[in-house]
Residue frames as a rotation matrix with the C-alpha (Angstrom) as fourth column:
UNK 1
0.579 0.815 0.000 0.00
0.815 -0.579 0.000 0.00
0.000 0.000 -1.000 0.00
UNK 2
-0.109 -0.661 0.743 1.56
0.620 -0.630 -0.469 3.26
0.777 0.409 0.478 -1.14
UNK 3
0.488 0.384 0.784 -0.08
-0.272 -0.787 0.554 5.28
0.829 -0.483 -0.280 1.62
UNK 4
0.984 -0.148 -0.099 1.40
0.154 0.421 0.894 3.06
-0.090 -0.895 0.437 4.35
UNK 5
0.258 -0.952 0.167 4.87
0.965 0.244 -0.099 3.21
0.053 0.186 0.981 2.82
UNK 6
0.108 -0.218 0.970 4.75
0.450 -0.859 -0.243 6.96
0.887 0.462 0.005 2.28
UNK 7
0.820 0.243 0.518 4.41
-0.301 -0.588 0.751 7.74
0.487 -0.772 -0.408 6.00
UNK 8
0.754 -0.600 -0.269 7.59
0.646 0.599 0.473 5.80
-0.123 -0.531 0.839 6.86
UNK 9
0.713 -0.532 -0.457 10.55
-0.319 -0.827 0.463 8.11
-0.624 -0.185 -0.759 7.66
UNK 10
-0.208 -0.846 0.491 12.89
0.159 0.466 0.870 5.76
-0.965 0.260 0.038 5.80
UNK 11
0.093 0.337 0.937 10.87
0.971 0.179 -0.160 6.13
-0.222 0.924 -0.311 2.59
UNK 12
0.960 0.267 -0.089 10.73
0.252 -0.956 -0.147 9.92
-0.125 0.119 -0.985 2.97
UNK 13
0.359 -0.907 -0.219 14.51
-0.296 -0.334 0.895 10.01
-0.885 -0.256 -0.389 3.49
UNK 14
-0.337 -0.447 0.829 15.05
0.581 0.595 0.556 7.88
-0.741 0.669 0.059 0.38
UNK 15
0.487 0.627 0.608 12.73
0.869 -0.275 -0.411 10.08
-0.091 0.728 -0.679 -1.64
UNK 16
0.762 -0.265 -0.591 14.89
-0.070 -0.941 0.331 13.08
-0.643 -0.211 -0.736 -0.77
UNK 17
-0.354 -0.934 0.049 17.48
-0.140 0.105 0.985 11.52
-0.925 0.341 -0.168 -3.08
UNK 18
0.609 0.717 0.338 15.17
0.235 0.244 -0.941 11.73
-0.757 0.653 -0.020 -6.09
UNK 19
0.613 -0.413 -0.674 17.83
-0.746 -0.585 -0.320 13.49
-0.262 0.698 -0.666 -8.15
UNK 20
-0.471 -0.873 0.124 20.29
-0.802 0.483 0.353 10.62
-0.368 0.067 -0.927 -7.83
UNK 21
-0.513 0.336 0.790 17.59
0.141 0.941 -0.308 7.99
-0.846 -0.047 -0.530 -8.36
UNK 22
-0.989 0.130 -0.071 16.20
-0.106 -0.287 0.952 9.77
0.103 0.949 0.298 -11.46
UNK 23
-0.379 0.914 -0.147 12.75
0.900 0.327 -0.288 9.88
-0.215 -0.241 -0.946 -9.87
UNK 24
-0.253 0.405 0.879 10.22
0.428 -0.767 0.477 12.55
0.868 0.497 0.021 -10.72
UNK 25
-0.963 -0.259 -0.076 10.26
0.183 -0.421 -0.888 14.97
0.198 -0.869 0.453 -7.78
UNK 26
-0.549 0.807 0.217 6.59
-0.796 -0.584 0.158 16.01
0.254 -0.086 0.963 -8.18
UNK 27
-0.309 0.429 -0.849 5.57
0.115 0.903 0.415 12.41
0.944 0.031 -0.328 -7.42
UNK 28
-0.905 -0.081 -0.418 5.50
0.419 0.001 -0.908 13.57
0.074 -0.997 0.034 -3.79
UNK 29
-0.720 0.694 -0.014 2.45
-0.694 -0.720 -0.021 15.66
-0.025 -0.005 1.000 -4.65
UNK 30
0.004 0.753 -0.658 0.51
-0.613 0.522 0.594 12.54
0.790 0.401 0.463 -5.63
UNK 31
-0.442 -0.210 -0.872 1.75
0.452 0.788 -0.418 10.48
0.775 -0.579 -0.253 -2.69
UNK 32
-0.992 0.081 -0.098 0.56
0.040 -0.533 -0.845 13.24
-0.120 -0.842 0.526 -0.36
UNK 33
-0.446 0.866 -0.226 -2.84
-0.874 -0.476 -0.095 13.16
-0.190 0.155 0.969 -2.05
UNK 34
-0.979 -0.038 -0.201 -3.50
-0.099 0.948 0.302 9.42
0.179 0.316 -0.932 -2.11
UNK 35
-0.558 0.829 -0.035 -6.90
0.455 0.270 -0.849 9.67
-0.694 -0.490 -0.528 -0.40
UNK 36
0.000 0.571 -0.821 -8.08
-0.427 -0.742 -0.517 12.30
-0.904 0.351 0.244 -2.85
UNK 37
-0.318 -0.179 -0.931 -6.85
-0.945 -0.018 0.326 10.70
-0.075 0.984 -0.164 -6.05
UNK 38
-0.989 -0.015 -0.150 -7.98
-0.028 0.996 0.089 7.20
0.148 0.092 -0.985 -5.08
UNK 39
-0.473 0.881 0.000 -11.55
-0.235 -0.126 -0.964 8.38
-0.849 -0.456 0.266 -4.45
UNK 40
-0.241 0.477 0.845 -14.22
0.773 0.621 -0.130 6.97
-0.586 0.622 -0.519 -6.78
UNK 41
0.754 0.629 0.190 -15.31
0.629 -0.606 -0.487 10.47
-0.191 0.487 -0.852 -7.83
UNK 42
-0.030 -0.876 -0.481 -11.76
0.475 -0.436 0.764 11.78
-0.880 -0.205 0.429 -8.32
UNK 43
0.876 0.161 0.454 -11.41
0.475 -0.444 -0.760 14.63
0.080 0.882 -0.465 -10.80
UNK 44
-0.078 -0.995 -0.062 -7.87
0.996 -0.076 -0.042 15.86
0.037 -0.065 0.997 -11.54
UNK 45
0.645 0.178 -0.743 -7.13
0.335 -0.940 0.065 19.44
-0.687 -0.291 -0.666 -10.55
UNK 46
0.931 -0.365 -0.023 -5.17
-0.219 -0.504 -0.835 21.85
0.293 0.782 -0.549 -12.72
UNK 47
0.246 -0.887 0.390 -2.18
-0.955 -0.153 0.256 21.26
-0.168 -0.435 -0.885 -10.46
UNK 48
0.323 -0.077 0.943 -2.49
-0.089 0.990 0.111 17.46
-0.942 -0.120 0.313 -10.88
UNK 49
0.904 0.081 0.419 -2.30
0.395 0.213 -0.894 17.94
-0.161 0.974 0.161 -14.64
UNK 50
0.757 -0.644 0.108 0.63
-0.533 -0.705 -0.468 20.35
0.378 0.296 -0.877 -14.46
UNK 51
0.308 -0.642 0.703 2.52
-0.758 0.281 0.588 17.90
-0.575 -0.714 -0.400 -12.27
UNK 52
0.799 0.004 0.602 2.66
0.267 0.894 -0.359 15.37
-0.540 0.447 0.713 -15.10
UNK 53
-0.070 -0.889 -0.452 6.08
-0.431 -0.382 0.817 15.24
-0.899 0.252 -0.357 -16.73
UNK 54
0.635 0.210 0.744 5.92
0.553 0.549 -0.627 14.90
-0.540 0.809 0.232 -20.49
UNK 55
-0.352 -0.861 -0.366 9.09
0.265 -0.467 0.843 16.02
-0.898 0.200 0.393 -22.29
UNK 56
0.565 0.507 -0.652 8.42
-0.419 -0.504 -0.755 18.15
-0.711 0.700 -0.072 -25.36
UNK 57
-0.343 -0.629 0.698 9.36
0.469 0.529 0.707 16.43
-0.814 0.570 0.113 -28.60
UNK 58
-0.211 0.221 0.952 9.35
0.948 -0.190 0.255 18.17
0.237 0.957 -0.169 -31.91
UNK 59
-0.986 -0.052 0.158 7.69
0.037 -0.995 -0.097 21.59
0.162 -0.090 0.983 -32.07
UNK 60
-0.226 0.948 -0.224 4.39
0.969 0.196 -0.149 22.55
-0.098 -0.251 -0.963 -30.51
UNK 61
-0.924 -0.073 0.376 2.74
0.184 -0.946 0.268 25.72
0.336 0.316 0.887 -31.80
UNK 62
-0.059 0.932 -0.358 -0.16
0.983 -0.007 -0.182 27.66
-0.172 -0.362 -0.916 -30.34
UNK 63
-0.644 -0.070 0.762 -1.67
0.370 -0.900 0.230 31.07
0.670 0.430 0.605 -30.98
UNK 64
-0.156 0.595 -0.789 -3.19
0.941 -0.154 -0.302 33.44
-0.301 -0.789 -0.536 -28.45
UNK 65
-0.261 0.162 0.952 -4.93
0.470 -0.840 0.272 36.80
0.843 0.518 0.143 -28.88
UNK 66
-0.541 0.013 -0.841 -5.12
0.806 -0.279 -0.522 39.51
-0.241 -0.960 0.140 -26.22
UNK 67
0.438 0.826 0.355 -8.00
0.878 -0.477 0.027 42.02
0.192 0.300 -0.935 -26.24
UNK 68
0.661 -0.184 -0.727 -5.88
0.310 -0.815 0.489 44.69
-0.683 -0.549 -0.482 -24.53
UNK 69
-0.481 -0.828 -0.289 -3.60
-0.060 -0.298 0.953 44.64
-0.875 0.476 0.094 -27.58
UNK 70
-0.018 0.605 -0.796 -6.44
-0.902 -0.354 -0.249 44.94
-0.432 0.714 0.551 -30.10
UNK 71
0.748 0.389 0.538 -6.58
-0.264 0.918 -0.297 41.16
-0.609 0.080 0.789 -30.37
UNK 72
0.170 -0.803 -0.572 -3.09
-0.965 -0.017 -0.263 40.96
0.201 0.596 -0.777 -31.84
UNK 73
0.973 0.196 -0.119 -2.30
-0.184 0.977 0.109 37.29
0.137 -0.084 0.987 -32.39
UNK 74
0.105 -0.957 0.272 0.87
-0.982 -0.057 0.179 35.94
-0.156 -0.286 -0.946 -30.80
UNK 75
0.717 0.046 -0.696 2.31
-0.290 0.927 -0.237 32.66
0.634 0.372 0.678 -32.05
UNK 76
0.311 -0.582 0.751 4.06
-0.893 0.090 0.440 30.65
-0.324 -0.808 -0.492 -29.35
UNK 77
0.510 -0.248 -0.823 6.43
-0.399 0.780 -0.482 27.82
0.762 0.574 0.300 -30.31
UNK 78
0.608 -0.292 0.738 7.47
-0.677 0.295 0.674 25.32
-0.415 -0.910 -0.019 -27.64
UNK 79
0.347 -0.577 -0.740 10.66
-0.618 0.452 -0.643 23.44
0.705 0.680 -0.200 -28.57
UNK 80
0.914 -0.027 -0.406 12.03
0.248 0.827 0.504 20.29
0.322 -0.561 0.762 -26.96
UNK 81
0.679 -0.661 0.320 14.98
-0.734 -0.612 0.293 20.81
0.002 -0.434 -0.901 -24.62
UNK 82
0.707 -0.424 0.566 16.54
0.141 0.869 0.475 17.37
-0.693 -0.256 0.674 -24.95
UNK 83
-0.219 -0.934 -0.283 19.89
-0.193 -0.243 0.951 17.18
-0.957 0.262 -0.127 -26.71
UNK 84
-0.696 -0.070 0.715 18.49
0.587 0.519 0.622 15.48
-0.414 0.852 -0.320 -29.78
UNK 85
0.378 0.908 0.182 15.85
0.893 -0.305 -0.329 18.22
-0.243 0.287 -0.926 -30.15
UNK 86
0.234 -0.274 -0.933 18.15
0.301 -0.892 0.338 21.24
-0.924 -0.360 -0.127 -30.13
UNK 87
-0.783 -0.552 0.287 19.15
0.414 -0.118 0.902 21.16
-0.465 0.825 0.321 -33.78
UNK 88
-0.157 0.823 0.546 15.56
0.955 -0.014 0.297 22.08
0.252 0.568 -0.784 -34.62
UNK 89
0.181 0.275 -0.944 15.74
0.700 -0.710 -0.073 25.37
-0.690 -0.648 -0.321 -32.71
UNK 90
-0.697 -0.609 -0.377 17.58
0.218 -0.682 0.698 27.35
-0.683 0.405 0.608 -35.37
UNK 91
-0.758 0.443 0.479 14.69
0.561 0.066 0.825 26.92
0.334 0.894 -0.299 -37.80
UNK 92
0.268 0.917 -0.296 12.40
0.947 -0.194 0.255 28.82
0.176 -0.349 -0.920 -35.40
UNK 93
-0.279 -0.492 -0.825 14.56
0.715 -0.679 0.163 31.94
-0.640 -0.545 0.541 -35.04
UNK 94
-0.842 -0.072 0.534 13.43
0.478 -0.558 0.678 33.68
0.249 0.826 0.505 -38.25
UNK 95
-0.318 0.716 0.622 11.04
-0.099 -0.677 0.729 36.60
0.943 0.170 0.286 -37.64
UNK 96
0.077 0.286 -0.955 11.08
0.862 0.462 0.208 35.84
0.500 -0.840 -0.211 -33.93
UNK 97
0.381 0.148 0.913 10.21
-0.126 -0.970 0.209 38.71
0.916 -0.195 -0.350 -31.60
UNK 98
0.253 -0.247 0.935 11.17
-0.957 -0.204 0.205 37.10
0.140 -0.947 -0.289 -28.30
UNK 99
-0.159 -0.333 -0.929 12.90
-0.062 0.943 -0.328 34.11
0.985 0.005 -0.170 -26.76
UNK 100
0.524 0.301 0.797 11.75
-0.825 -0.055 0.563 32.70
0.213 -0.952 0.220 -23.43
UNK 101
-0.231 -0.695 -0.681 14.50
-0.283 0.718 -0.636 30.48
0.931 0.046 -0.362 -22.03
UNK 102
0.691 0.614 0.380 13.17
-0.572 0.143 0.808 28.33
0.442 -0.776 0.450 -19.18
UNK 103
-0.422 -0.894 -0.150 15.58
-0.449 0.350 -0.822 27.11
0.788 -0.280 -0.549 -16.50
UNK 104
0.659 0.535 -0.529 14.92
0.203 0.550 0.810 24.55
0.724 -0.641 0.254 -13.79
UNK 105
0.253 -0.549 0.796 16.42
-0.815 -0.565 -0.131 26.03
0.522 -0.616 -0.591 -10.61
UNK 106
0.599 0.090 0.795 16.11
-0.678 0.584 0.445 22.68
-0.425 -0.807 0.411 -8.87
UNK 107
0.963 -0.184 -0.197 18.30
0.002 0.735 -0.678 20.92
0.270 0.652 0.708 -11.47
UNK 108
0.416 -0.875 0.246 21.54
-0.848 -0.471 -0.242 21.84
0.327 -0.108 -0.939 -9.72
UNK 109
-0.357 -0.547 0.757 21.92
-0.770 0.631 0.092 18.32
-0.528 -0.551 -0.646 -8.27
UNK 110
0.542 0.664 0.515 20.26
-0.190 0.694 -0.695 16.39
-0.819 0.279 0.502 -11.09
UNK 111
-0.612 -0.701 0.366 21.87
0.204 0.307 0.930 14.50
-0.764 0.644 -0.045 -13.97
UNK 112
-0.555 0.377 -0.742 20.74
-0.810 -0.450 0.377 15.25
-0.192 0.810 0.555 -17.47
UNK 113
0.371 0.840 0.397 17.75
-0.697 0.534 -0.478 13.12
-0.613 -0.099 0.784 -18.42
UNK 114
0.973 0.036 -0.227 19.55
-0.201 0.615 -0.763 11.57
0.112 0.788 0.606 -21.41
UNK 115
0.191 -0.965 -0.178 23.11
0.079 0.196 -0.978 11.57
0.978 0.173 0.113 -19.97
UNK 116
0.874 0.265 -0.407 23.64
0.375 0.163 0.913 10.58
0.308 -0.950 0.044 -16.33
UNK 117
0.040 -0.955 -0.295 27.23
0.998 0.026 0.051 11.86
-0.041 -0.297 0.954 -16.41
UNK 118
-0.646 -0.240 0.725 26.25
0.431 -0.898 0.086 15.46
0.630 0.368 0.684 -17.17
UNK 119
-0.659 0.400 -0.637 24.86
0.533 -0.350 -0.770 17.89
-0.531 -0.847 0.018 -14.59
UNK 120
0.064 0.818 0.571 21.54
0.998 -0.043 -0.050 19.24
-0.017 0.573 -0.819 -15.82
UNK 121
0.799 0.249 -0.548 22.04
0.327 -0.944 0.049 22.85
-0.505 -0.218 -0.835 -14.69
UNK 122
-0.176 -0.930 -0.323 25.56
-0.087 -0.312 0.946 23.03
-0.981 0.195 -0.026 -16.11
UNK 123
-0.580 0.050 0.813 24.20
0.756 0.405 0.514 21.71
-0.304 0.913 -0.273 -19.40
UNK 124
0.520 0.847 0.113 21.51
0.845 -0.489 -0.218 24.41
-0.129 0.209 -0.969 -19.35
UNK 125
0.514 -0.412 -0.752 24.14
-0.012 -0.880 0.474 27.12
-0.858 -0.235 -0.458 -18.82
UNK 126
-0.583 -0.800 0.141 26.31
0.085 0.112 0.990 25.85
-0.808 0.589 0.003 -21.69
UNK 127
-0.297 0.567 0.769 23.32
0.947 0.275 0.164 25.48
-0.118 0.777 -0.618 -24.03
UNK 128
0.735 0.555 -0.389 22.24
0.548 -0.824 -0.139 29.01
-0.398 -0.111 -0.911 -23.15
UNK 129
0.061 -0.813 -0.579 25.75
-0.095 -0.582 0.808 30.34
-0.994 0.006 -0.113 -23.88
UNK 130
-0.761 -0.366 0.536 25.86
0.425 0.342 0.838 28.72
-0.490 0.865 -0.105 -27.31
UNK 131
-0.017 0.873 0.488 22.31
0.999 0.028 -0.016 29.79
-0.028 0.488 -0.873 -28.18
UNK 132
0.720 0.402 -0.566 22.37
0.484 -0.875 -0.007 33.39
-0.498 -0.269 -0.824 -26.99
UNK 133
0.092 -0.777 -0.622 25.71
-0.335 -0.613 0.716 34.12
-0.938 0.143 -0.317 -28.67
UNK 134
0.019 -0.011 1.000 24.82
0.708 0.706 -0.006 32.40
-0.706 0.708 0.021 -31.95
UNK 135
-0.863 -0.504 0.001 25.16
0.323 -0.551 0.769 33.96
-0.388 0.664 0.639 -35.38
UNK 136
-0.203 0.859 0.470 21.45
0.960 0.080 0.268 34.28
0.192 0.506 -0.841 -36.14
UNK 137
-0.927 -0.123 0.353 20.65
0.109 -0.992 -0.060 37.97
0.358 -0.017 0.934 -36.69
UNK 138
0.034 0.997 0.062 17.02
-0.073 -0.059 0.996 37.19
0.997 -0.039 0.070 -35.88
UNK 139
0.361 0.061 -0.931 18.05
0.826 0.443 0.349 36.02
0.433 -0.895 0.110 -32.43
UNK 140
-0.637 -0.735 -0.232 20.19
0.763 -0.559 -0.324 39.09
0.108 -0.384 0.917 -31.85
UNK 141
-0.795 0.361 0.488 17.29
-0.204 -0.916 0.345 41.47
0.572 0.175 0.802 -32.48
UNK 142
0.103 0.907 -0.408 14.75
0.231 0.377 0.897 39.56
0.967 -0.187 -0.171 -30.39
UNK 143
0.224 0.070 0.972 13.80
-0.867 -0.441 0.232 40.28
0.444 -0.895 -0.038 -26.80
UNK 144
-0.385 -0.446 -0.808 15.20
-0.014 0.878 -0.478 37.83
0.923 -0.172 -0.344 -24.27
UNK 145
0.349 0.535 0.770 13.32
-0.862 -0.139 0.487 36.53
0.368 -0.833 0.413 -21.23
UNK 146
-0.614 -0.537 -0.578 14.79
-0.197 0.814 -0.547 34.03
0.764 -0.222 -0.606 -18.79
UNK 147
0.443 0.822 0.358 12.31
-0.696 0.063 0.715 32.14
0.565 -0.566 0.600 -16.61
UNK 148
-0.746 -0.666 -0.006 13.88
-0.467 0.529 -0.709 30.50
0.475 -0.526 -0.706 -13.59
UNK 149
0.213 0.956 -0.203 11.33
-0.646 0.293 0.705 27.83
0.733 -0.019 0.680 -12.87
UNK 150
0.439 0.114 -0.891 10.69
0.366 0.883 0.294 25.26
0.821 -0.455 0.346 -10.12
UNK 151
-0.282 -0.526 0.802 11.59
-0.481 -0.646 -0.592 27.69
0.830 -0.553 -0.071 -7.38
UNK 152
0.565 0.571 0.596 9.46
-0.799 0.201 0.566 25.72
0.203 -0.796 0.570 -4.90
UNK 153
0.932 -0.270 -0.243 11.51
0.277 0.961 -0.006 22.54
0.235 -0.062 0.970 -5.41
UNK 154
0.056 -0.947 0.317 14.72
0.253 -0.294 -0.922 24.58
0.966 0.132 0.223 -5.34
UNK 155
0.040 0.009 0.999 13.78
-0.779 -0.626 0.037 26.06
0.626 -0.780 -0.018 -1.96
UNK 156
0.916 0.331 0.225 13.21
-0.400 0.721 0.565 22.59
0.025 -0.608 0.794 -0.52
UNK 157
0.719 -0.679 -0.144 16.62
0.568 0.695 -0.442 21.44
0.400 0.236 0.885 -1.69
UNK 158
0.132 -0.796 0.590 18.84
0.137 -0.575 -0.807 24.45
0.982 0.187 0.033 -1.09
UNK 159
0.507 0.073 0.859 18.17
-0.764 -0.422 0.488 24.64
0.398 -0.904 -0.158 2.66
UNK 160
0.825 -0.176 0.537 19.81
-0.214 0.782 0.586 21.23
-0.522 -0.598 0.607 3.00
UNK 161
0.287 -0.710 0.643 22.39
0.810 0.538 0.234 21.23
-0.512 0.454 0.730 0.19
UNK 162
0.143 -0.307 -0.941 24.61
-0.194 -0.941 0.277 23.95
-0.971 0.143 -0.194 -1.27
UNK 163
0.949 0.179 -0.261 25.56
-0.263 -0.013 -0.965 24.56
-0.176 0.984 0.034 -4.92
UNK 164
0.174 -0.983 0.064 29.18
-0.751 -0.090 0.655 23.54
-0.638 -0.162 -0.753 -4.28
UNK 165
-0.150 -0.218 0.964 28.90
0.227 0.942 0.248 20.17
-0.962 0.256 -0.092 -6.01
UNK 166
0.674 0.505 0.539 27.45
0.636 -0.026 -0.771 21.84
-0.376 0.863 -0.339 -9.11
UNK 167
0.953 -0.195 0.232 29.76
-0.030 -0.822 -0.569 24.86
0.302 0.535 -0.789 -9.40
UNK 168
0.418 -0.860 -0.293 32.94
0.832 0.492 -0.257 23.74
0.365 -0.137 0.921 -7.63
UNK 169
-0.396 -0.739 -0.545 35.55
0.886 -0.464 -0.015 26.46
-0.242 -0.489 0.838 -7.03
UNK 170
-0.669 0.211 0.712 33.37
0.282 -0.815 0.506 29.10
0.688 0.540 0.486 -8.70
UNK 171
0.424 0.902 0.083 31.05
0.098 -0.137 0.986 28.89
0.900 -0.409 -0.147 -5.69
UNK 172
-0.669 -0.595 0.445 32.01
-0.335 -0.292 -0.896 30.45
0.663 -0.749 -0.004 -2.33
UNK 173
-0.137 0.670 -0.729 30.24
0.498 0.683 0.534 28.10
0.856 -0.290 -0.427 0.05
UNK 174
-0.605 -0.107 -0.789 30.90
0.781 -0.274 -0.562 30.28
-0.156 -0.956 0.249 3.08
UNK 175
-0.950 0.200 -0.240 29.42
-0.221 -0.973 0.061 33.41
-0.221 0.111 0.969 1.50
UNK 176
-0.498 0.782 -0.375 26.42
-0.684 -0.088 0.724 31.77
0.534 0.617 0.579 -0.15
UNK 177
0.183 0.587 -0.789 25.65
0.011 0.801 0.599 29.07
0.983 -0.119 0.140 2.37
UNK 178
-0.159 -0.308 -0.938 27.49
0.819 0.489 -0.300 28.66
0.551 -0.816 0.175 5.67
UNK 179
-0.895 -0.306 -0.325 27.35
0.439 -0.733 -0.519 32.32
-0.079 -0.607 0.791 6.70
UNK 180
-0.459 0.816 0.352 23.69
-0.060 -0.423 0.904 32.92
0.886 0.394 0.243 5.78
UNK 181
-0.821 0.096 0.562 21.69
-0.565 -0.276 -0.778 33.94
0.080 -0.956 0.281 8.84
UNK 182
-0.176 0.804 0.568 18.58
-0.387 0.474 -0.791 31.95
-0.905 -0.359 0.228 7.90
UNK 183
-0.276 0.121 0.953 16.97
0.650 0.754 0.093 29.85
-0.708 0.646 -0.287 5.17
UNK 184
0.778 0.627 -0.036 15.39
0.421 -0.563 -0.711 32.89
-0.466 0.538 -0.702 3.50
UNK 185
0.477 -0.686 -0.549 18.78
-0.661 -0.692 0.290 34.52
-0.579 0.225 -0.784 2.95
UNK 186
-0.448 -0.649 0.615 20.21
-0.120 0.725 0.678 31.23
-0.886 0.230 -0.403 1.76
UNK 187
0.163 0.618 0.769 17.44
0.763 0.415 -0.495 30.87
-0.625 0.668 -0.403 -0.83
UNK 188
0.921 0.271 -0.279 17.68
0.082 -0.836 -0.543 34.43
-0.380 0.477 -0.792 -2.14
UNK 189
0.205 -0.931 -0.302 21.47
-0.671 -0.358 0.649 34.44
-0.713 0.069 -0.698 -2.38
UNK 190
-0.530 -0.453 0.717 21.60
0.080 0.815 0.574 31.17
-0.844 0.362 -0.395 -4.25
UNK 191
0.489 0.718 0.496 18.82
0.691 0.028 -0.722 32.10
-0.533 0.696 -0.482 -6.67
UNK 192
0.861 -0.199 -0.467 20.77
-0.335 -0.914 -0.228 35.26
-0.381 0.353 -0.854 -7.49
UNK 193
-0.161 -0.969 0.185 23.98
-0.477 0.241 0.846 33.26
-0.864 0.048 -0.501 -7.88
UNK 194
-0.240 0.135 0.961 22.37
0.634 0.771 0.050 30.99
-0.735 0.622 -0.270 -10.48
UNK 195
0.821 0.570 0.019 20.85
0.412 -0.570 -0.711 33.96
-0.395 0.592 -0.703 -12.30
UNK 196
0.543 -0.671 -0.505 24.26
-0.592 -0.732 0.337 35.60
-0.595 0.116 -0.795 -12.52
UNK 197
-0.344 -0.672 0.656 25.81
0.038 0.688 0.725 32.46
-0.938 0.274 -0.211 -14.05
UNK 198
0.188 0.495 0.848 23.40
0.897 0.265 -0.354 32.79
-0.400 0.827 -0.394 -16.96
UNK 199
0.948 0.182 -0.260 23.81
0.099 -0.947 -0.304 36.55
-0.302 0.263 -0.916 -17.29
UNK 200
0.191 -0.970 -0.151 27.58
-0.382 -0.216 0.898 36.09
-0.904 -0.114 -0.412 -17.44
UNK 201
-0.189 -0.252 0.949 27.21
0.592 0.742 0.315 34.04
-0.784 0.621 0.009 -20.63
UNK 202
0.739 0.595 0.314 25.79
0.612 -0.400 -0.682 36.93
-0.280 0.697 -0.660 -22.69
UNK 203
-0.302 -0.925 0.230 28.47
0.935 -0.241 0.262 38.56
-0.187 0.294 0.937 -24.83
UNK 204
-0.322 0.288 0.902 26.24
0.422 -0.809 0.409 41.44
0.848 0.512 0.139 -25.90
UNK 205
-0.700 -0.045 -0.713 26.26
0.711 -0.135 -0.690 43.43
-0.065 -0.990 0.126 -22.66
UNK 206
-0.911 0.387 -0.140 23.84
-0.393 -0.919 0.019 45.94
-0.121 0.073 0.990 -24.14
UNK 207
-0.569 0.727 -0.385 21.10
0.040 0.492 0.869 43.38
0.821 0.479 -0.310 -24.66
UNK 208
-0.340 0.557 0.758 18.05
-0.920 -0.364 -0.146 43.86
0.195 -0.746 0.636 -22.47
UNK 209
-0.628 0.116 -0.770 17.19
0.110 0.992 0.059 40.75
0.770 -0.048 -0.636 -20.49
UNK 210
-0.047 0.691 0.721 14.09
-0.913 -0.323 0.250 40.34
0.406 -0.646 0.646 -18.32
UNK 211
-0.798 -0.293 -0.527 14.11
-0.081 0.918 -0.387 37.57
0.598 -0.266 -0.756 -15.70
UNK 212
0.259 0.882 0.395 11.36
-0.800 -0.034 0.600 35.88
0.542 -0.471 0.696 -13.73
UNK 213
-0.909 -0.413 0.056 11.42
-0.367 0.731 -0.576 33.40
0.197 -0.544 -0.816 -10.86
UNK 214
-0.037 0.996 -0.082 8.42
-0.944 -0.008 0.331 31.06
0.329 0.090 0.940 -10.89
UNK 215
-0.721 0.043 0.692 6.81
-0.198 0.944 -0.265 27.83
-0.664 -0.328 -0.671 -9.87
UNK 216
-0.849 0.342 -0.402 5.07
-0.427 0.003 0.904 26.44
0.310 0.940 0.143 -12.95
UNK 217
-0.639 0.630 -0.441 2.60
0.646 0.751 0.136 24.55
0.417 -0.198 -0.887 -10.78
UNK 218
-0.390 0.498 -0.775 1.19
0.541 -0.557 -0.630 27.80
-0.745 -0.665 -0.052 -9.39
UNK 219
0.030 0.503 0.864 -1.32
1.000 -0.013 -0.027 28.96
-0.002 0.864 -0.503 -11.96
UNK 220
0.885 0.371 -0.281 -1.50
0.397 -0.917 0.040 32.55
-0.243 -0.147 -0.959 -10.74
UNK 221
0.137 -0.923 -0.360 2.27
0.013 -0.362 0.932 32.99
-0.991 -0.132 -0.038 -11.07
UNK 222
-0.591 -0.352 0.726 2.30
0.653 0.321 0.686 31.80
-0.474 0.879 0.040 -14.67
UNK 223
0.347 0.814 0.466 -0.75
0.936 -0.335 -0.112 33.93
0.065 0.475 -0.877 -15.49
UNK 224
0.791 -0.114 -0.601 1.18
0.135 -0.926 0.353 36.94
-0.596 -0.361 -0.717 -14.23
UNK 225
-0.184 -0.983 0.027 4.38
0.186 -0.008 0.983 36.20
-0.965 0.185 0.184 -16.17
UNK 226
-0.378 -0.027 0.925 3.04
0.883 0.289 0.369 35.86
-0.277 0.957 -0.085 -19.71
UNK 227
0.756 0.619 0.211 1.11
0.654 -0.729 -0.202 39.16
0.028 0.291 -0.956 -19.77
UNK 228
0.586 -0.627 -0.513 4.35
-0.118 -0.692 0.712 40.88
-0.801 -0.357 -0.480 -18.73
UNK 229
-0.420 -0.753 0.506 6.23
0.397 0.348 0.849 39.17
-0.816 0.558 0.153 -21.56
UNK 230
0.027 0.522 0.852 3.58
1.000 -0.010 -0.026 40.11
-0.005 0.853 -0.522 -24.12
UNK 231
0.895 0.284 -0.344 3.56
0.329 -0.941 0.079 43.70
-0.301 -0.184 -0.936 -22.86
UNK 232
0.110 -0.946 -0.305 7.34
-0.069 -0.313 0.947 43.90
-0.992 -0.083 -0.099 -23.32
UNK 233
-0.463 -0.256 0.849 7.07
0.740 0.416 0.529 42.55
-0.489 0.872 -0.003 -26.87
UNK 234
0.471 0.736 0.487 4.37
0.878 -0.443 -0.180 45.06
0.083 0.512 -0.855 -27.84
UNK 235
0.852 -0.165 -0.497 6.26
0.050 -0.919 0.391 48.01
-0.521 -0.358 -0.775 -26.33
UNK 236
-0.185 -0.976 0.115 9.51
0.176 0.082 0.981 46.93
-0.967 0.202 0.157 -28.00
UNK 237
-0.285 0.137 0.949 7.78
0.943 0.219 0.252 46.88
-0.173 0.966 -0.191 -31.39
UNK 238
0.791 0.612 -0.022 6.34
0.605 -0.786 -0.126 50.35
-0.095 0.086 -0.992 -30.83
UNK 239
0.556 -0.648 -0.520 9.85
-0.118 -0.681 0.723 51.70
-0.823 -0.341 -0.455 -30.37
UNK 240
-0.338 -0.659 0.672 11.09
0.599 0.400 0.694 50.23
-0.726 0.637 0.259 -33.66
UNK 241
-0.455 0.161 -0.876 11.00
-0.520 -0.846 0.115 52.80
-0.723 0.508 0.469 -36.53
UNK 242
0.414 0.685 0.599 8.48
0.198 0.575 -0.794 51.84
-0.889 0.447 0.102 -39.23
């Protein structure tokens, strides 16, 4: 019985090593909700659906229209992040107004899904460096948004484990971890440290970059982020000479 096992401290302690075991961290959400999801009349919530991990393969396109922008239609293209999907990205850069690069903050102690020898966050930094400094002139003229996602999972991890294993000598463990007065300071300092690692990769120091820190499972947070992105795109286009 999953419910009986889940209350055992030994199981909880083992689950804390989800990164090493390649388990899906959000599984804890379902284990905590066993009574609800095993009910005969169970109906999945929005959060239940968002908790499902389904890697993007290929290209997924959608179009949205916003009344506040005279129903201008925005085409959104979601591209797969796996290594074998990245060659397809370049074909989406033409006539692109904005790039939203999504980072998993909690990936600092996780191996890459398709390569257990590669740290997932380090791979994200290197992929970002190659992409943002590429030769595509379309990319250079586009707005850049970096979304640091899974902050909730990051907060659970960082209070018990520093970024030292991920960043080695580039990370001052005393400054960013040992000398922090409380968990709140530890979280904020380490989020900023990760953000700076990405910002350091951008060769064009004049490029405007807007960053967000989110939890994708919190609907209100995501609903707040995308209107801000669309507003930036519209305002940027107004400033371009016709």
